[in-house]
DRENPA-3360 file (N, C-alpha, C; in nm, 2 decimals, always signed):
BEGIN
1 = MNWHSFLT = +4.86/+5.71/+10.84/+4.78/+5.84/+10.83/+4.65/+5.80/+10.87 ~ +4.58/+5.90/+10.95/+4.44/+5.88/+10.98/+4.37/+5.95/+10.87 ~ +4.30/+5.87/+10.76/+4.23/+5.92/+10.66/+4.10/+5.98/+10.70 ~ +4.04/+5.92/+10.79/+3.91/+5.99/+10.84/+3.93/+6.14/+10.89 ~ +4.03/+6.14/+10.97/+4.06/+6.28/+11.02/+4.10/+6.39/+10.90 ~ +4.18/+6.33/+10.81/+4.23/+6.40/+10.70/+4.12/+6.46/+10.61 ~ +4.01/+6.36/+10.57/+3.93/+6.38/+10.49/+3.80/+6.45/+10.54 ~ +3.78/+6.45/+10.66/+3.65/+6.50/+10.72/+3.64/+6.66/+10.67;
9 = PYQQAVDE = +3.73/+6.74/+10.69/+3.73/+6.89/+10.65/+3.69/+6.88/+10.50 ~ +3.75/+6.80/+10.42/+3.73/+6.80/+10.27/+3.57/+6.79/+10.26 ~ +3.51/+6.69/+10.33/+3.37/+6.65/+10.32/+3.29/+6.77/+10.36 ~ +3.33/+6.84/+10.46/+3.26/+6.95/+10.52/+3.25/+7.07/+10.40 ~ +3.37/+7.08/+10.34/+3.38/+7.19/+10.24/+3.29/+7.15/+10.13 ~ +3.28/+7.02/+10.09/+3.19/+6.99/+9.97/+3.05/+7.01/+10.00 ~ +3.02/+6.98/+10.13/+2.89/+6.97/+10.17/+2.83/+7.12/+10.19 ~ +2.93/+7.21/+10.24/+2.88/+7.34/+10.25/+2.88/+7.42/+10.11;
17 = LKVKFKGI = +2.96/+7.40/+10.02/+2.95/+7.45/+9.89/+2.83/+7.41/+9.81 ~ +2.81/+7.27/+9.83/+2.68/+7.22/+9.76/+2.56/+7.30/+9.81 ~ +2.54/+7.32/+9.94/+2.42/+7.40/+9.99/+2.43/+7.53/+9.93 ~ +2.55/+7.61/+9.93/+2.56/+7.73/+9.89/+2.50/+7.75/+9.75 ~ +2.56/+7.67/+9.66/+2.53/+7.67/+9.50/+2.39/+7.63/+9.48 ~ +2.34/+7.53/+9.55/+2.20/+7.48/+9.54/+2.09/+7.61/+9.58 ~ +2.15/+7.69/+9.68/+2.08/+7.80/+9.73/+2.06/+7.90/+9.62 ~ +2.18/+7.92/+9.55/+2.17/+8.02/+9.44/+2.06/+7.97/+9.33;
25 = REQYEQTS = +2.06/+7.85/+9.31/+1.96/+7.80/+9.21/+1.83/+7.81/+9.25 ~ +1.80/+7.80/+9.38/+1.66/+7.80/+9.44/+1.62/+7.96/+9.44 ~ +1.72/+8.06/+9.46/+1.69/+8.19/+9.45/+1.64/+8.24/+9.31 ~ +1.71/+8.17/+9.21/+1.67/+8.20/+9.06/+1.53/+8.16/+9.05 ~ +1.51/+8.03/+9.10/+1.37/+7.97/+9.07/+1.26/+8.04/+9.14 ~ +1.29/+8.12/+9.24/+1.19/+8.20/+9.29/+1.16/+8.33/+9.21 ~ +1.23/+8.36/+9.12/+1.21/+8.47/+9.01/+1.17/+8.42/+8.88 ~ +1.15/+8.52/+8.80/+1.12/+8.48/+8.65/+1.24/+8.47/+8.56;
33 = KHTPIEFV = +1.37/+8.49/+8.63/+1.49/+8.46/+8.55/+1.52/+8.31/+8.53 ~ +1.59/+8.30/+8.42/+1.64/+8.17/+8.37/+1.75/+8.13/+8.48 ~ +1.75/+8.01/+8.55/+1.86/+7.98/+8.64/+1.97/+7.91/+8.56 ~ +2.10/+7.97/+8.58/+2.21/+7.92/+8.51/+2.26/+7.79/+8.56 ~ +2.20/+7.74/+8.69/+2.25/+7.62/+8.75/+2.15/+7.51/+8.73 ~ +2.18/+7.40/+8.65/+2.08/+7.29/+8.64/+2.08/+7.20/+8.75 ~ +2.20/+7.15/+8.80/+2.22/+7.09/+8.92/+2.36/+7.10/+8.98 ~ +2.39/+7.05/+9.09/+2.50/+7.07/+9.17/+2.54/+6.93/+9.23;
41 = TGRVKPVS = +2.65/+6.88/+9.20/+2.71/+6.75/+9.28/+2.85/+6.78/+9.33 ~ +2.89/+6.69/+9.42/+3.02/+6.69/+9.48/+3.07/+6.56/+9.55 ~ +3.18/+6.55/+9.57/+3.25/+6.42/+9.61/+3.38/+6.46/+9.68 ~ +3.43/+6.36/+9.76/+3.55/+6.36/+9.82/+3.62/+6.24/+9.75 ~ +3.74/+6.24/+9.69/+3.82/+6.15/+9.62/+3.84/+6.03/+9.72 ~ +3.81/+5.90/+9.67/+3.82/+5.79/+9.77/+3.98/+5.76/+9.78 ~ +4.01/+5.71/+9.90/+4.15/+5.70/+9.95/+4.23/+5.62/+9.84 ~ +4.18/+5.52/+9.78/+4.25/+5.44/+9.68/+4.28/+5.54/+9.55;
49 = SILNKAMR = +4.19/+5.61/+9.52/+4.23/+5.71/+9.41/+4.32/+5.81/+9.46 ~ +4.32/+5.86/+9.57/+4.42/+5.96/+9.61/+4.57/+5.89/+9.61 ~ +4.57/+5.77/+9.68/+4.70/+5.69/+9.67/+4.74/+5.67/+9.52 ~ +4.66/+5.63/+9.43/+4.71/+5.61/+9.29/+4.75/+5.74/+9.23 ~ +4.68/+5.85/+9.25/+4.73/+5.98/+9.19/+4.85/+6.03/+9.26 ~ +4.87/+6.00/+9.38/+4.99/+6.06/+9.45/+5.11/+5.97/+9.41 ~ +5.09/+5.85/+9.38/+5.20/+5.77/+9.31/+5.24/+5.81/+9.18 ~ +5.13/+5.84/+9.10/+5.15/+5.88/+8.96/+5.22/+6.02/+8.96;
57 = KKIALNEL = +5.18/+6.11/+9.04/+5.24/+6.25/+9.04/+5.36/+6.27/+9.13 ~ +5.40/+6.15/+9.20/+5.51/+6.16/+9.29/+5.49/+6.27/+9.40 ~ +5.36/+6.27/+9.46/+5.32/+6.35/+9.57/+5.34/+6.28/+9.71 ~ +5.41/+6.33/+9.80/+5.42/+6.26/+9.92/+5.30/+6.28/+10.00 ~ +5.26/+6.19/+10.10/+5.14/+6.20/+10.17/+5.14/+6.32/+10.26 ~ +5.24/+6.38/+10.31/+5.25/+6.49/+10.38/+5.24/+6.63/+10.31 ~ +5.23/+6.61/+10.16/+5.21/+6.73/+10.08/+5.07/+6.72/+9.99 ~ +4.98/+6.63/+10.03/+4.86/+6.61/+9.98/+4.78/+6.74/+9.99;
65 = AEKMQDVA = +4.77/+6.80/+10.11/+4.68/+6.92/+10.13/+4.72/+7.04/+10.03 ~ +4.84/+7.04/+9.98/+4.88/+7.17/+9.90/+4.90/+7.13/+9.76 ~ +4.94/+7.00/+9.74/+4.98/+6.96/+9.60/+4.87/+6.87/+9.52 ~ +4.77/+6.83/+9.59/+4.65/+6.75/+9.53/+4.54/+6.83/+9.54 ~ +4.49/+6.91/+9.44/+4.39/+7.02/+9.43/+4.24/+6.95/+9.42 ~ +4.24/+6.83/+9.38/+4.10/+6.78/+9.36/+4.06/+6.67/+9.46 ~ +4.11/+6.67/+9.57/+4.06/+6.59/+9.69/+3.93/+6.61/+9.71 ~ +3.88/+6.73/+9.72/+3.74/+6.78/+9.74/+3.70/+6.83/+9.59;
73 = GVRIVTQF = +3.59/+6.78/+9.54/+3.54/+6.83/+9.40/+3.40/+6.85/+9.41 ~ +3.36/+6.98/+9.35/+3.22/+7.02/+9.34/+3.21/+7.04/+9.19 ~ +3.07/+7.01/+9.14/+3.06/+7.03/+9.00/+2.92/+7.10/+8.97 ~ +2.93/+7.22/+8.90/+2.81/+7.28/+8.87/+2.78/+7.25/+8.71 ~ +2.66/+7.19/+8.69/+2.61/+7.17/+8.56/+2.51/+7.26/+8.52 ~ +2.53/+7.31/+8.38/+2.44/+7.42/+8.33/+2.36/+7.36/+8.20 ~ +2.26/+7.42/+8.16/+2.18/+7.40/+8.04/+2.26/+7.44/+7.91 ~ +2.30/+7.56/+7.91/+2.36/+7.62/+7.81/+2.51/+7.67/+7.82;
81 = VEDIDTVL = +2.57/+7.68/+7.70/+2.72/+7.73/+7.72/+2.72/+7.87/+7.80 ~ +2.63/+7.96/+7.75/+2.63/+8.09/+7.80/+2.61/+8.10/+7.96 ~ +2.54/+8.00/+8.01/+2.53/+7.98/+8.15/+2.65/+7.97/+8.23 ~ +2.76/+7.92/+8.17/+2.88/+7.89/+8.24/+2.94/+8.03/+8.27 ~ +2.94/+8.12/+8.17/+2.97/+8.27/+8.21/+2.90/+8.34/+8.33 ~ +2.77/+8.30/+8.32/+2.70/+8.35/+8.44/+2.75/+8.29/+8.57 ~ +2.77/+8.16/+8.57/+2.81/+8.09/+8.71/+2.94/+8.14/+8.74 ~ +3.04/+8.17/+8.65/+3.16/+8.21/+8.67/+3.16/+8.35/+8.74;
89 = QLVRSRKD = +3.09/+8.44/+8.69/+3.05/+8.57/+8.76/+3.01/+8.57/+8.90 ~ +2.92/+8.48/+8.91/+2.86/+8.46/+9.06/+2.98/+8.40/+9.13 ~ +3.07/+8.30/+9.09/+3.17/+8.25/+9.17/+3.27/+8.35/+9.21 ~ +3.30/+8.42/+9.10/+3.41/+8.54/+9.13/+3.37/+8.65/+9.22 ~ +3.24/+8.66/+9.22/+3.19/+8.77/+9.32/+3.18/+8.74/+9.47 ~ +3.20/+8.62/+9.50/+3.18/+8.57/+9.62/+3.30/+8.61/+9.72 ~ +3.28/+8.61/+9.85/+3.38/+8.67/+9.94/+3.41/+8.55/+10.04 ~ +3.34/+8.44/+10.02/+3.35/+8.33/+10.13/+3.45/+8.22/+10.09;
97 = FEIISERN = +3.52/+8.25/+9.98/+3.64/+8.17/+9.93/+3.73/+8.25/+9.86 ~ +3.85/+8.19/+9.83/+3.96/+8.26/+9.75/+3.97/+8.16/+9.62 ~ +3.97/+8.22/+9.51/+4.01/+8.15/+9.38/+4.15/+8.14/+9.35 ~ +4.21/+8.03/+9.35/+4.35/+8.01/+9.33/+4.40/+8.00/+9.19 ~ +4.31/+7.95/+9.11/+4.36/+7.92/+8.97/+4.24/+7.89/+8.90 ~ +4.24/+7.92/+8.75/+4.13/+7.88/+8.67/+4.20/+7.82/+8.54 ~ +4.12/+7.72/+8.48/+4.17/+7.66/+8.36/+4.04/+7.64/+8.27 ~ +4.05/+7.70/+8.15/+3.94/+7.69/+8.05/+3.97/+7.58/+7.96;
105 = YIQQKKPS = +3.91/+7.46/+7.99/+3.92/+7.35/+7.91/+3.80/+7.35/+7.79 ~ +3.73/+7.46/+7.79/+3.61/+7.47/+7.70/+3.69/+7.54/+7.56 ~ +3.75/+7.66/+7.59/+3.81/+7.71/+7.47/+3.93/+7.62/+7.42 ~ +4.00/+7.57/+7.53/+4.13/+7.49/+7.49/+4.09/+7.35/+7.55 ~ +4.02/+7.27/+7.47/+4.00/+7.14/+7.52/+4.12/+7.05/+7.53 ~ +4.11/+6.95/+7.62/+4.21/+6.85/+7.63/+4.22/+6.76/+7.50 ~ +4.33/+6.70/+7.48/+4.35/+6.61/+7.37/+4.25/+6.50/+7.35 ~ +4.19/+6.46/+7.47/+4.08/+6.35/+7.46/+3.95/+6.39/+7.41;
113 = GYRSYHLV = +3.93/+6.54/+7.41/+3.82/+6.59/+7.37/+3.74/+6.65/+7.50 ~ +3.79/+6.63/+7.62/+3.71/+6.68/+7.74/+3.72/+6.83/+7.74 ~ +3.59/+6.87/+7.78/+3.56/+7.02/+7.79/+3.50/+7.04/+7.92 ~ +3.55/+7.14/+8.00/+3.50/+7.18/+8.11/+3.58/+7.31/+8.17 ~ +3.52/+7.38/+8.25/+3.58/+7.50/+8.30/+3.61/+7.47/+8.46 ~ +3.75/+7.47/+8.50/+3.80/+7.43/+8.62/+3.85/+7.55/+8.71 ~ +3.81/+7.56/+8.84/+3.86/+7.64/+8.92/+3.92/+7.59/+9.04 ~ +4.02/+7.63/+9.11/+4.06/+7.58/+9.23/+4.04/+7.68/+9.33;
121 = LRYPVQTI = +3.97/+7.64/+9.44/+3.92/+7.74/+9.53/+4.00/+7.71/+9.67 ~ +4.01/+7.80/+9.75/+4.07/+7.78/+9.89/+3.95/+7.82/+9.97 ~ +3.91/+7.71/+10.03/+3.76/+7.72/+10.12/+3.79/+7.71/+10.28 ~ +3.74/+7.80/+10.33/+3.78/+7.80/+10.49/+3.67/+7.71/+10.55 ~ +3.71/+7.61/+10.63/+3.63/+7.53/+10.69/+3.66/+7.55/+10.85 ~ +3.54/+7.56/+10.93/+3.55/+7.57/+11.08/+3.55/+7.44/+11.13 ~ +3.65/+7.40/+11.21/+3.67/+7.28/+11.28/+3.68/+7.31/+11.43 ~ +3.68/+7.20/+11.52/+3.71/+7.23/+11.66/+3.85/+7.27/+11.68;
129 = EGEERILV = +3.95/+7.23/+11.58/+4.08/+7.27/+11.61/+4.11/+7.42/+11.55 ~ +4.00/+7.49/+11.50/+4.02/+7.60/+11.44/+3.99/+7.61/+11.28 ~ +4.03/+7.70/+11.21/+3.99/+7.70/+11.07/+4.09/+7.64/+10.99 ~ +4.06/+7.55/+10.89/+4.14/+7.50/+10.79/+4.09/+7.54/+10.65 ~ +4.19/+7.58/+10.58/+4.16/+7.63/+10.44/+4.19/+7.54/+10.34 ~ +4.08/+7.47/+10.29/+4.09/+7.35/+10.22/+4.08/+7.37/+10.07 ~ +4.16/+7.31/+9.98/+4.15/+7.32/+9.83/+4.04/+7.24/+9.78 ~ +3.96/+7.31/+9.70/+3.84/+7.24/+9.64/+3.85/+7.27/+9.49;
137 = ELQVRTLS = +3.84/+7.17/+9.41/+3.82/+7.18/+9.26/+3.68/+7.20/+9.23 ~ +3.65/+7.31/+9.16/+3.51/+7.33/+9.11/+3.52/+7.33/+8.96 ~ +3.43/+7.25/+8.90/+3.41/+7.22/+8.76/+3.27/+7.28/+8.71 ~ +3.26/+7.34/+8.62/+3.16/+7.41/+8.56/+3.14/+7.37/+8.41 ~ +3.03/+7.29/+8.38/+3.02/+7.24/+8.24/+2.88/+7.22/+8.19 ~ +2.83/+7.22/+8.08/+2.70/+7.19/+8.03/+2.66/+7.05/+8.05 ~ +2.53/+7.03/+8.03/+2.47/+6.87/+8.03/+2.54/+6.80/+7.94 ~ +2.55/+6.84/+7.80/+2.64/+6.76/+7.72/+2.76/+6.73/+7.76;
145 = MNFWATIE = +2.84/+6.84/+7.79/+2.98/+6.81/+7.84/+2.98/+6.71/+7.94 ~ +2.88/+6.72/+8.04/+2.88/+6.64/+8.15/+2.86/+6.48/+8.11 ~ +2.77/+6.46/+8.00/+2.73/+6.34/+7.95/+2.85/+6.27/+7.89 ~ +2.92/+6.35/+7.81/+3.05/+6.30/+7.73/+3.15/+6.26/+7.84 ~ +3.18/+6.35/+7.95/+3.29/+6.33/+8.03/+3.26/+6.20/+8.12 ~ +3.12/+6.19/+8.14/+3.08/+6.07/+8.23/+3.11/+5.93/+8.17 ~ +3.07/+5.93/+8.04/+3.09/+5.80/+7.95/+3.24/+5.80/+7.93 ~ +3.31/+5.90/+7.90/+3.46/+5.88/+7.87/+3.52/+5.83/+7.99;
153 = HSLRYKYS = +3.48/+5.87/+8.12/+3.56/+5.83/+8.23/+3.51/+5.69/+8.26 ~ +3.40/+5.64/+8.24/+3.37/+5.50/+8.27/+3.44/+5.41/+8.17 ~ +3.46/+5.45/+8.04/+3.54/+5.37/+7.94/+3.69/+5.38/+7.97 ~ +3.73/+5.48/+8.02/+3.88/+5.49/+8.07/+3.90/+5.39/+8.18 ~ +3.81/+5.40/+8.27/+3.82/+5.30/+8.39/+3.81/+5.15/+8.35 ~ +3.72/+5.13/+8.25/+3.70/+4.99/+8.20/+3.83/+4.95/+8.13 ~ +3.90/+5.03/+8.07/+4.03/+4.99/+7.99/+4.16/+5.03/+8.07 ~ +4.14/+5.05/+8.21/+4.24/+5.08/+8.30/+4.34/+5.20/+8.24;
161 = GEIPEDIN = +4.26/+5.31/+8.19/+4.33/+5.41/+8.13/+4.38/+5.41/+7.99 ~ +4.40/+5.29/+7.94/+4.45/+5.26/+7.80/+4.33/+5.24/+7.70 ~ +4.26/+5.33/+7.65/+4.16/+5.33/+7.56/+4.22/+5.30/+7.42 ~ +4.17/+5.20/+7.35/+4.23/+5.17/+7.22/+4.21/+5.30/+7.13 ~ +4.29/+5.33/+7.03/+4.31/+5.44/+6.96/+4.19/+5.46/+6.87 ~ +4.12/+5.36/+6.82/+4.00/+5.39/+6.73/+3.89/+5.45/+6.82 ~ +3.88/+5.38/+6.94/+3.77/+5.45/+7.04/+3.82/+5.59/+7.08 ~ +3.93/+5.62/+7.10/+3.98/+5.76/+7.14/+3.93/+5.85/+7.02;
169 = IRLQRASE = +3.96/+5.80/+6.89/+3.91/+5.89/+6.78/+3.77/+5.92/+6.78 ~ +3.70/+5.81/+6.82/+3.55/+5.83/+6.81/+3.50/+5.91/+6.91 ~ +3.56/+5.90/+7.04/+3.53/+5.99/+7.15/+3.56/+6.13/+7.12 ~ +3.67/+6.16/+7.06/+3.70/+6.29/+7.01/+3.58/+6.36/+6.92 ~ +3.53/+6.26/+6.83/+3.43/+6.32/+6.74/+3.30/+6.33/+6.81 ~ +3.27/+6.25/+6.91/+3.16/+6.27/+6.99/+3.17/+6.38/+7.07 ~ +3.28/+6.42/+7.13/+3.31/+6.55/+7.18/+3.25/+6.66/+7.10 ~ +3.32/+6.67/+6.98/+3.29/+6.77/+6.89/+3.14/+6.77/+6.86;
177 = AAFRLDEE = +3.08/+6.66/+6.85/+2.92/+6.66/+6.82/+2.85/+6.71/+6.94 ~ +2.90/+6.69/+7.06/+2.84/+6.73/+7.19/+2.86/+6.90/+7.19 ~ +2.97/+6.94/+7.14/+2.99/+7.09/+7.16/+2.89/+7.16/+7.06 ~ +2.89/+7.10/+6.92/+2.80/+7.16/+6.83/+2.65/+7.15/+6.88 ~ +2.62/+7.05/+6.94/+2.48/+7.04/+7.01/+2.45/+7.15/+7.10 ~ +2.57/+7.18/+7.19/+2.56/+7.30/+7.28/+2.52/+7.44/+7.20 ~ +2.60/+7.45/+7.11/+2.60/+7.58/+7.02/+2.46/+7.59/+6.95 ~ +2.41/+7.47/+6.89/+2.27/+7.47/+6.83/+2.16/+7.50/+6.93;
185 = MSIIRDEV = +2.17/+7.44/+7.05/+2.07/+7.47/+7.15/+2.06/+7.61/+7.18 ~ +2.18/+7.67/+7.20/+2.18/+7.81/+7.22/+2.13/+7.90/+7.13 ~ +2.15/+7.86/+6.99/+2.09/+7.93/+6.88/+1.93/+7.90/+6.90 ~ +1.89/+7.80/+6.91/+1.74/+7.77/+6.92/+1.68/+7.85/+7.03 ~ +1.75/+7.86/+7.14/+1.70/+7.93/+7.26/+1.68/+8.08/+7.23 ~ +1.80/+8.14/+7.16/+1.79/+8.29/+7.12/+1.67/+8.31/+7.02 ~ +1.64/+8.21/+6.93/+1.54/+8.23/+6.83/+1.41/+8.22/+6.90 ~ +1.38/+8.12/+7.00/+1.27/+8.12/+7.07/+1.23/+8.24/+7.15;
193 = REAQRTLT = +1.34/+8.29/+7.22/+1.32/+8.43/+7.29/+1.28/+8.54/+7.20 ~ +1.35/+8.54/+7.09/+1.32/+8.66/+6.98/+1.18/+8.64/+6.94 ~ +1.13/+8.51/+6.91/+0.99/+8.50/+6.86/+0.88/+8.54/+6.97 ~ +0.92/+8.52/+7.11/+0.84/+8.55/+7.23/+0.83/+8.71/+7.23 ~ +0.95/+8.77/+7.22/+0.94/+8.91/+7.22/+0.86/+8.98/+7.11 ~ +0.88/+8.91/+6.99/+0.79/+8.96/+6.88/+0.64/+8.96/+6.91 ~ +0.62/+8.83/+6.95/+0.46/+8.81/+6.98/+0.42/+8.90/+7.09 ~ +0.50/+8.92/+7.19/+0.46/+9.01/+7.30/+0.43/+9.16/+7.24;
201 = TKEEQSRL = +0.53/+9.21/+7.16/+0.52/+9.33/+7.10/+0.39/+9.35/+7.00 ~ +0.37/+9.24/+6.94/+0.23/+9.25/+6.86/+0.12/+9.25/+6.95 ~ +0.11/+9.18/+7.05/-0.01/+9.17/+7.14/-0.03/+9.30/+7.20 ~ +0.09/+9.37/+7.25/+0.08/+9.51/+7.31/+0.02/+9.61/+7.22 ~ +0.08/+9.60/+7.09/+0.04/+9.70/+6.98/-0.11/+9.67/+6.95 ~ -0.16/+9.56/+6.95/-0.29/+9.51/+6.92/-0.39/+9.57/+7.04 ~ -0.34/+9.56/+7.16/-0.43/+9.62/+7.27/-0.43/+9.77/+7.27 ~ -0.31/+9.83/+7.24/-0.33/+9.97/+7.22/-0.42/+10.00/+7.11;
209 = GN = -0.41/+9.93/+7.00/-0.49/+9.96/+6.87/-0.65/+9.96/+6.91 ~ -0.68/+9.87/+6.99/-0.83/+9.86/+7.04/-0.86/+9.98/+7.13;
% end
């Protein structure tokens, strides 16, 4: 199998989507609105990881394009949980790709404690051979969810996927703590906004009174 030829369209899809989502962030930054996108990353799965997953899932190499949905991955990270809904609305409104499936691992977290919102997109890539419609996994999560998932992934790699049970329990507790942090930060943001509105109203009334 010619891996370079196979993976090139996936890299193109990742690069193009990163540019588009970063463009949305820049548009928000040019206004007075809060940007729902903190940062965007993306990657194409290494060949070794593709082969390992294909072996685990019993996927034949000639079935990778349709049966392995995360060869190409893009991640949008937000500050607040509420920003995830805004990002999802933006993604669903786009016409330059098709949404194949959605999985809400925020409301229904994985047993490990993992939280994120996953979408599988079918993204059209223009090549010299014509159009290829590439499957791309899009993950949307908060900064705290991303921090937890990054640490959990590195530990899982260190323990070759077999994390000791006591550490698993502590990771699940840490996941709950991260989610409570997200909720608390949202409450604080709302209270700060309300205080700002109250202050602005008082200043306007003061000016009118004078």
